[in-house]
A tleap script that builds the chain and sets N, CA, C and O, in Angstrom:
source leaprc.protein.ff14SB
mol = sequence {
  NMET LYS GLY LEU THR LEU PHE LEU PHE ILE
  SER ILE ILE ILE LEU LEU GLY GLY CYS ASN
  VAL ASN SER GLU LYS ASN ALA PHE ASP ASP
  GLU THR ILE SER LYS ALA LYS SER VAL THR
  LYS SER TYR VAL GLN ASN ASN TYR LYS GLU
  VAL GLN SER ILE GLU LEU THR GLU PRO TYR
  ILE ASN PRO MET GLY ALA MET THR ILE ASP
  GLY GLU ALA PHE GLU LYS THR THR TYR TYR
  SER VAL HIE TYR VAL VAL THR SER CYS CLEU
}
set mol.1.N position { 0.759 -1.266 0.126 }
set mol.1.CA position { -0.087 0.241 0.291 }
set mol.1.C position { 1.056 1.141 0.103 }
set mol.1.O position { 1.064 1.729 -0.978 }
set mol.2.N position { 1.948 1.363 0.848 }
set mol.2.CA position { 2.838 2.666 1.085 }
set mol.2.C position { 3.593 2.964 -0.674 }
set mol.2.O position { 3.680 4.005 -1.326 }
set mol.3.N position { 4.045 1.501 -0.996 }
set mol.3.CA position { 5.022 1.508 -2.709 }
set mol.3.C position { 3.401 2.062 -3.425 }
set mol.3.O position { 3.746 3.191 -3.776 }
set mol.4.N position { 2.412 1.989 -3.697 }
set mol.4.CA position { 1.296 2.477 -4.316 }
set mol.4.C position { 1.307 4.197 -4.470 }
set mol.4.O position { 1.332 5.035 -5.372 }
set mol.5.N position { 1.275 4.147 -3.175 }
set mol.5.CA position { 0.777 5.821 -2.672 }
set mol.5.C position { 1.875 6.784 -2.966 }
set mol.5.O position { 1.625 7.943 -3.299 }
set mol.6.N position { 3.353 6.224 -2.822 }
set mol.6.CA position { 4.388 6.704 -3.185 }
set mol.6.C position { 4.504 7.140 -4.939 }
set mol.6.O position { 4.769 8.200 -5.507 }
set mol.7.N position { 4.179 5.811 -5.412 }
set mol.7.CA position { 4.113 5.753 -7.014 }
set mol.7.C position { 2.892 6.487 -7.654 }
set mol.7.O position { 3.033 6.682 -8.861 }
set mol.8.N position { 1.667 6.959 -7.083 }
set mol.8.CA position { 0.602 7.839 -7.670 }
set mol.8.C position { 1.254 9.248 -7.164 }
set mol.8.O position { 1.140 10.187 -7.952 }
set mol.9.N position { 2.044 9.531 -5.714 }
set mol.9.CA position { 2.591 10.932 -5.733 }
set mol.9.C position { 3.486 11.399 -6.579 }
set mol.9.O position { 3.562 12.577 -6.930 }
set mol.10.N position { 4.492 10.128 -7.087 }
set mol.10.CA position { 5.537 10.711 -7.691 }
set mol.10.C position { 4.746 10.544 -9.272 }
set mol.10.O position { 5.325 11.031 -10.243 }
set mol.11.N position { 3.646 9.963 -9.431 }
set mol.11.CA position { 3.461 9.976 -11.170 }
set mol.11.C position { 2.520 11.746 -11.152 }
set mol.11.O position { 2.480 12.486 -12.135 }
set mol.12.N position { 2.101 11.947 -10.273 }
set mol.12.CA position { 1.077 12.916 -10.004 }
set mol.12.C position { 1.955 14.301 -10.263 }
set mol.12.O position { 1.508 15.182 -10.998 }
set mol.13.N position { 3.073 14.408 -9.684 }
set mol.13.CA position { 4.550 15.498 -9.482 }
set mol.13.C position { 5.052 15.403 -11.088 }
set mol.13.O position { 5.124 16.433 -11.758 }
set mol.14.N position { 5.341 14.286 -11.567 }
set mol.14.CA position { 5.790 14.409 -13.182 }
set mol.14.C position { 4.810 14.980 -14.175 }
set mol.14.O position { 5.213 15.928 -14.849 }
set mol.15.N position { 3.514 14.519 -14.374 }
set mol.15.CA position { 2.290 15.084 -14.909 }
set mol.15.C position { 2.202 16.453 -15.057 }
set mol.15.O position { 2.240 17.085 -16.113 }
set mol.16.N position { 2.056 16.962 -13.689 }
set mol.16.CA position { 2.068 18.484 -13.444 }
set mol.16.C position { 3.206 19.116 -13.665 }
set mol.16.O position { 3.119 20.268 -14.091 }
set mol.17.N position { 4.179 18.691 -13.497 }
set mol.17.CA position { 5.529 19.187 -13.820 }
set mol.17.C position { 5.636 19.572 -15.305 }
set mol.17.O position { 5.905 20.725 -15.644 }
set mol.18.N position { 5.395 18.470 -16.277 }
set mol.18.CA position { 5.156 18.473 -17.506 }
set mol.18.C position { 4.700 19.428 -18.083 }
set mol.18.O position { 5.264 20.049 -18.984 }
set mol.19.N position { 3.332 19.707 -17.495 }
set mol.19.CA position { 2.301 20.790 -18.040 }
set mol.19.C position { 3.359 22.508 -17.830 }
set mol.19.O position { 3.136 23.588 -18.379 }
set mol.20.N position { 4.292 22.202 -17.009 }
set mol.20.CA position { 5.090 24.080 -16.987 }
set mol.20.C position { 6.303 23.940 -17.714 }
set mol.20.O position { 7.211 24.714 -17.413 }
set mol.21.N position { 6.574 22.764 -18.979 }
set mol.21.CA position { 7.840 22.592 -19.451 }
set mol.21.C position { 8.177 23.793 -20.482 }
set mol.21.O position { 9.262 24.372 -20.440 }
set mol.22.N position { 7.150 24.125 -21.423 }
set mol.22.CA position { 6.877 25.520 -22.395 }
set mol.22.C position { 5.682 26.331 -22.347 }
set mol.22.O position { 4.747 26.516 -23.126 }
set mol.23.N position { 6.116 26.933 -20.742 }
set mol.23.CA position { 4.789 27.914 -20.316 }
set mol.23.C position { 5.209 29.165 -20.764 }
set mol.23.O position { 4.359 30.051 -20.671 }
set mol.24.N position { 6.817 29.624 -21.449 }
set mol.24.CA position { 7.020 30.775 -22.062 }
set mol.24.C position { 6.167 31.043 -23.348 }
set mol.24.O position { 6.260 30.156 -24.196 }
set mol.25.N position { 5.574 31.814 -23.569 }
set mol.25.CA position { 4.716 31.883 -25.034 }
set mol.25.C position { 5.709 32.375 -26.102 }
set mol.25.O position { 5.908 31.952 -27.241 }
set mol.26.N position { 6.577 33.924 -25.057 }
set mol.26.CA position { 7.080 34.745 -25.961 }
set mol.26.C position { 8.745 34.514 -25.625 }
set mol.26.O position { 9.459 35.367 -25.099 }
set mol.27.N position { 9.212 33.063 -26.085 }
set mol.27.CA position { 10.897 32.978 -25.477 }
set mol.27.C position { 11.672 33.242 -26.762 }
set mol.27.O position { 12.443 32.339 -27.089 }
set mol.28.N position { 11.594 34.576 -27.746 }
set mol.28.CA position { 12.608 34.608 -28.830 }
set mol.28.C position { 12.814 36.063 -28.702 }
set mol.28.O position { 11.959 36.818 -28.239 }
set mol.29.N position { 14.020 36.449 -29.143 }
set mol.29.CA position { 14.746 37.624 -28.409 }
set mol.29.C position { 14.450 38.064 -30.424 }
set mol.29.O position { 14.196 37.592 -31.532 }
set mol.30.N position { 14.806 39.562 -29.482 }
set mol.30.CA position { 14.782 40.449 -30.844 }
set mol.30.C position { 14.974 40.227 -32.232 }
set mol.30.O position { 14.182 40.311 -33.170 }
set mol.31.N position { 16.662 39.807 -32.166 }
set mol.31.CA position { 16.824 38.957 -33.002 }
set mol.31.C position { 16.431 38.043 -33.947 }
set mol.31.O position { 16.196 38.208 -35.144 }
set mol.32.N position { 16.374 36.781 -33.071 }
set mol.32.CA position { 15.497 36.154 -33.834 }
set mol.32.C position { 14.108 36.275 -34.533 }
set mol.32.O position { 13.659 35.545 -35.416 }
set mol.33.N position { 13.527 37.356 -33.945 }
set mol.33.CA position { 12.212 37.280 -34.097 }
set mol.33.C position { 12.067 38.049 -35.873 }
set mol.33.O position { 11.265 37.931 -36.799 }
set mol.34.N position { 13.907 39.189 -35.523 }
set mol.34.CA position { 13.923 39.863 -36.985 }
set mol.34.C position { 14.192 39.167 -38.083 }
set mol.34.O position { 13.853 39.595 -39.187 }
set mol.35.N position { 14.841 37.994 -37.926 }
set mol.35.CA position { 15.208 36.913 -38.928 }
set mol.35.C position { 14.287 36.461 -39.053 }
set mol.35.O position { 13.868 36.946 -40.103 }
set mol.36.N position { 13.373 35.601 -38.585 }
set mol.36.CA position { 12.132 34.729 -39.085 }
set mol.36.C position { 11.800 35.935 -40.092 }
set mol.36.O position { 12.079 35.871 -41.289 }
set mol.37.N position { 11.260 36.892 -39.572 }
set mol.37.CA position { 10.263 38.035 -40.436 }
set mol.37.C position { 10.583 38.182 -41.695 }
set mol.37.O position { 9.753 38.199 -42.604 }
set mol.38.N position { 12.756 38.391 -41.956 }
set mol.38.CA position { 13.088 38.556 -43.408 }
set mol.38.C position { 13.084 36.910 -43.658 }
set mol.38.O position { 12.927 36.690 -44.859 }
set mol.39.N position { 13.181 35.987 -43.065 }
set mol.39.CA position { 12.837 34.792 -43.995 }
set mol.39.C position { 11.040 34.553 -44.342 }
set mol.39.O position { 10.689 33.587 -45.020 }
set mol.40.N position { 10.449 35.129 -44.022 }
set mol.40.CA position { 9.231 34.481 -44.284 }
set mol.40.C position { 9.217 35.712 -45.679 }
set mol.40.O position { 9.194 35.469 -46.886 }
set mol.41.N position { 9.237 36.851 -45.082 }
set mol.41.CA position { 9.188 38.045 -46.512 }
set mol.41.C position { 9.874 37.493 -47.241 }
set mol.41.O position { 9.347 37.813 -48.306 }
set mol.42.N position { 10.412 37.084 -47.408 }
set mol.42.CA position { 11.592 36.607 -48.946 }
set mol.42.C position { 11.079 35.254 -49.593 }
set mol.42.O position { 11.110 34.919 -50.777 }
set mol.43.N position { 10.500 34.431 -48.261 }
set mol.43.CA position { 9.835 33.057 -48.693 }
set mol.43.C position { 8.319 33.805 -49.890 }
set mol.43.O position { 8.041 33.616 -51.074 }
set mol.44.N position { 7.864 34.422 -49.092 }
set mol.44.CA position { 6.575 34.822 -49.952 }
set mol.44.C position { 7.328 35.354 -51.686 }
set mol.44.O position { 7.343 34.821 -52.795 }
set mol.45.N position { 7.929 36.793 -51.062 }
set mol.45.CA position { 8.374 37.459 -52.149 }
set mol.45.C position { 8.958 36.307 -53.547 }
set mol.45.O position { 8.417 36.429 -54.646 }
set mol.46.N position { 9.726 35.573 -53.405 }
set mol.46.CA position { 10.443 34.847 -53.923 }
set mol.46.C position { 9.087 33.594 -54.842 }
set mol.46.O position { 9.145 33.252 -56.023 }
set mol.47.N position { 8.091 33.199 -53.889 }
set mol.47.CA position { 6.988 32.182 -54.362 }
set mol.47.C position { 5.703 32.739 -54.994 }
set mol.47.O position { 4.874 32.150 -55.687 }
set mol.48.N position { 5.741 34.098 -54.559 }
set mol.48.CA position { 4.406 34.463 -55.442 }
set mol.48.C position { 4.658 35.427 -56.074 }
set mol.48.O position { 5.626 36.084 -55.692 }
set mol.49.N position { 3.915 35.885 -57.257 }
set mol.49.CA position { 4.254 37.095 -58.096 }
set mol.49.C position { 3.428 38.190 -58.115 }
set mol.49.O position { 2.202 38.236 -58.014 }
set mol.50.N position { 4.565 39.427 -58.313 }
set mol.50.CA position { 4.042 40.829 -58.118 }
set mol.50.C position { 3.091 40.975 -56.668 }
set mol.50.O position { 1.933 41.388 -56.726 }
set mol.51.N position { 3.531 40.709 -55.800 }
set mol.51.CA position { 3.311 40.925 -54.513 }
set mol.51.C position { 3.682 42.324 -54.132 }
set mol.51.O position { 4.821 42.783 -54.055 }
set mol.52.N position { 2.409 43.006 -53.878 }
set mol.52.CA position { 2.861 44.399 -53.183 }
set mol.52.C position { 3.291 44.683 -51.757 }
set mol.52.O position { 4.344 45.187 -51.365 }
set mol.53.N position { 2.213 44.237 -51.044 }
set mol.53.CA position { 2.641 43.990 -49.528 }
set mol.53.C position { 2.380 43.104 -49.254 }
set mol.53.O position { 1.609 42.316 -49.801 }
set mol.54.N position { 3.353 42.951 -47.714 }
set mol.54.CA position { 2.945 41.671 -47.062 }
set mol.54.C position { 2.661 41.900 -45.334 }
set mol.54.O position { 3.630 42.268 -44.669 }
set mol.55.N position { 1.471 41.701 -44.710 }
set mol.55.CA position { 1.751 41.950 -43.155 }
set mol.55.C position { 2.033 40.676 -42.454 }
set mol.55.O position { 1.809 39.500 -42.742 }
set mol.56.N position { 2.460 41.126 -41.684 }
set mol.56.CA position { 2.812 39.692 -40.420 }
set mol.56.C position { 2.432 39.819 -39.276 }
set mol.56.O position { 2.065 40.909 -38.835 }
set mol.57.N position { 2.446 38.865 -38.667 }
set mol.57.CA position { 2.124 38.575 -37.035 }
set mol.57.C position { 3.846 38.533 -36.069 }
set mol.57.O position { 5.019 38.207 -36.253 }
set mol.58.N position { 2.989 39.079 -35.062 }
set mol.58.CA position { 4.400 38.467 -34.210 }
set mol.58.C position { 4.790 37.090 -34.342 }
set mol.58.O position { 3.969 36.618 -35.128 }
set mol.59.N position { 5.656 36.122 -33.975 }
set mol.59.CA position { 5.871 35.198 -33.996 }
set mol.59.C position { 5.265 34.227 -32.553 }
set mol.59.O position { 5.429 34.719 -31.437 }
set mol.60.N position { 4.625 32.949 -32.684 }
set mol.60.CA position { 4.307 32.388 -31.513 }
set mol.60.C position { 4.862 30.993 -31.821 }
set mol.60.O position { 5.512 30.638 -32.804 }
set mol.61.N position { 4.380 30.143 -30.552 }
set mol.61.CA position { 4.900 28.750 -30.557 }
set mol.61.C position { 3.604 27.952 -30.992 }
set mol.61.O position { 2.629 27.847 -30.249 }
set mol.62.N position { 3.668 27.456 -32.125 }
set mol.62.CA position { 2.502 26.122 -32.224 }
set mol.62.C position { 2.694 25.099 -31.442 }
set mol.62.O position { 3.722 24.719 -30.881 }
set mol.63.N position { 1.125 24.472 -31.440 }
set mol.63.CA position { 1.256 23.327 -30.579 }
set mol.63.C position { 1.806 22.122 -30.198 }
set mol.63.O position { 1.645 21.375 -29.233 }
set mol.64.N position { 3.035 22.104 -31.965 }
set mol.64.CA position { 4.015 21.093 -31.709 }
set mol.64.C position { 4.873 21.852 -31.195 }
set mol.64.O position { 5.442 21.061 -30.443 }
set mol.65.N position { 5.388 22.846 -31.059 }
set mol.65.CA position { 6.256 23.219 -30.573 }
set mol.65.C position { 6.942 24.098 -31.676 }
set mol.65.O position { 7.864 24.754 -31.191 }
set mol.66.N position { 6.820 24.233 -32.572 }
set mol.66.CA position { 7.810 25.028 -34.028 }
set mol.66.C position { 7.173 26.714 -33.524 }
set mol.66.O position { 6.184 26.967 -32.836 }
set mol.67.N position { 8.097 27.597 -34.123 }
set mol.67.CA position { 7.871 29.170 -34.502 }
set mol.67.C position { 7.080 29.112 -35.646 }
set mol.67.O position { 7.397 28.508 -36.670 }
set mol.68.N position { 5.821 29.880 -35.434 }
set mol.68.CA position { 4.997 29.826 -36.690 }
set mol.68.C position { 4.897 31.814 -36.568 }
set mol.68.O position { 4.967 32.543 -35.579 }
set mol.69.N position { 4.720 32.126 -37.984 }
set mol.69.CA position { 4.367 33.342 -38.195 }
set mol.69.C position { 3.359 33.725 -38.889 }
set mol.69.O position { 3.618 33.395 -40.047 }
set mol.70.N position { 2.191 34.316 -38.847 }
set mol.70.CA position { 1.375 34.409 -39.668 }
set mol.70.C position { 0.891 35.643 -40.333 }
set mol.70.O position { 1.035 36.706 -39.729 }
set mol.71.N position { 0.338 35.631 -41.495 }
set mol.71.CA position { 0.551 37.179 -42.292 }
set mol.71.C position { -0.506 37.174 -43.367 }
set mol.71.O position { -1.361 36.326 -43.622 }
set mol.72.N position { -0.207 38.451 -43.991 }
set mol.72.CA position { -1.608 38.471 -45.335 }
set mol.72.C position { -0.558 39.168 -46.132 }
set mol.72.O position { 0.131 40.089 -45.693 }
set mol.73.N position { -0.460 38.506 -47.717 }
set mol.73.CA position { 0.197 39.371 -48.885 }
set mol.73.C position { -0.737 39.842 -49.887 }
set mol.73.O position { -1.679 39.247 -50.410 }
set mol.74.N position { -0.484 40.534 -49.988 }
set mol.74.CA position { -1.603 41.252 -51.640 }
set mol.74.C position { -0.938 41.369 -52.574 }
set mol.74.O position { 0.269 41.605 -52.512 }
set mol.75.N position { -1.798 41.184 -53.972 }
set mol.75.CA position { -1.377 41.462 -54.911 }
set mol.75.C position { -2.036 42.782 -55.320 }
set mol.75.O position { -2.220 43.574 -54.395 }
set mol.76.N position { -2.462 43.195 -56.668 }
set mol.76.CA position { -3.361 43.740 -57.600 }
set mol.76.C position { -5.008 43.445 -57.104 }
set mol.76.O position { -5.834 44.165 -56.543 }
set mol.77.N position { -5.047 41.999 -57.610 }
set mol.77.CA position { -6.273 41.610 -57.459 }
set mol.77.C position { -6.531 40.370 -55.958 }
set mol.77.O position { -7.661 40.219 -55.492 }
set mol.78.N position { -5.685 39.841 -55.564 }
set mol.78.CA position { -5.521 38.798 -54.734 }
set mol.78.C position { -4.802 39.106 -53.730 }
set mol.78.O position { -3.922 39.947 -53.542 }
set mol.79.N position { -5.480 38.003 -52.857 }
set mol.79.CA position { -5.127 38.202 -51.491 }
set mol.79.C position { -4.808 36.526 -50.793 }
set mol.79.O position { -5.469 35.488 -50.833 }
set mol.80.N position { -3.518 36.864 -50.189 }
set mol.80.CA position { -2.838 35.791 -49.986 }
set mol.80.C position { -2.863 35.428 -48.204 }
set mol.80.O position { -2.175 36.126 -47.459 }
set mol.81.N position { -3.603 34.435 -47.717 }
set mol.81.CA position { -3.091 34.227 -46.189 }
set mol.81.C position { -2.149 33.190 -46.321 }
set mol.81.O position { -2.151 32.117 -46.926 }
set mol.82.N position { -1.099 33.959 -45.384 }
set mol.82.CA position { 0.299 33.404 -45.022 }
set mol.82.C position { 0.385 32.651 -43.670 }
set mol.82.O position { 0.192 33.323 -42.657 }
set mol.83.N position { 0.660 31.300 -43.540 }
set mol.83.CA position { 0.854 30.563 -42.515 }
set mol.83.C position { 2.342 30.047 -42.841 }
set mol.83.O position { 2.492 29.440 -43.901 }
set mol.84.N position { 3.501 30.257 -41.964 }
set mol.84.CA position { 4.622 29.992 -42.304 }
set mol.84.C position { 5.274 29.473 -40.739 }
set mol.84.O position { 5.229 30.178 -39.731 }
set mol.85.N position { 5.803 28.259 -40.794 }
set mol.85.CA position { 6.492 27.392 -40.177 }
set mol.85.C position { 8.014 27.865 -39.769 }
set mol.85.O position { 8.725 27.775 -40.770 }
set mol.86.N position { 8.557 28.217 -38.922 }
set mol.86.CA position { 9.696 27.846 -39.114 }
set mol.86.C position { 10.549 26.889 -38.609 }
set mol.86.O position { 11.088 27.072 -37.517 }
set mol.87.N position { 10.769 25.759 -39.344 }
set mol.87.CA position { 11.582 24.402 -39.018 }
set mol.87.C position { 12.880 24.468 -38.437 }
set mol.87.O position { 13.206 23.901 -37.395 }
set mol.88.N position { 13.600 25.173 -39.140 }
set mol.88.CA position { 15.412 25.145 -39.214 }
set mol.88.C position { 15.584 26.130 -37.827 }
set mol.88.O position { 14.874 27.041 -37.400 }
set mol.89.N position { 16.498 25.696 -37.462 }
set mol.89.CA position { 17.380 26.588 -36.225 }
set mol.89.C position { 17.653 28.018 -37.017 }
set mol.89.O position { 18.008 28.077 -38.194 }
set mol.90.N position { 17.432 29.110 -36.194 }
set mol.90.CA position { 17.804 30.253 -36.633 }
set mol.90.C position { 19.245 30.538 -36.055 }
set mol.90.O position { 19.826 31.587 -36.335 }
savepdb mol mol.pdb
quit
């Protein structure tokens, strides 16, 4: 009985501790954010023709743990919704 109680106590501590591992949502420094935004803008400009303006949101961590940047790109008559996931190490 004592072993079962100890096992349950340790299991609860591990489970509760795991919930706080990635609790920092904005853990990016200014250099990383500017580099990610420039890579995202470059990607959109190189893969979409005649883009006139690009608006990007602040990066955030998606549920899988990768940095994600959302945004909008506008052409003369076309609107694109951009969802860019930064998968490589900056």
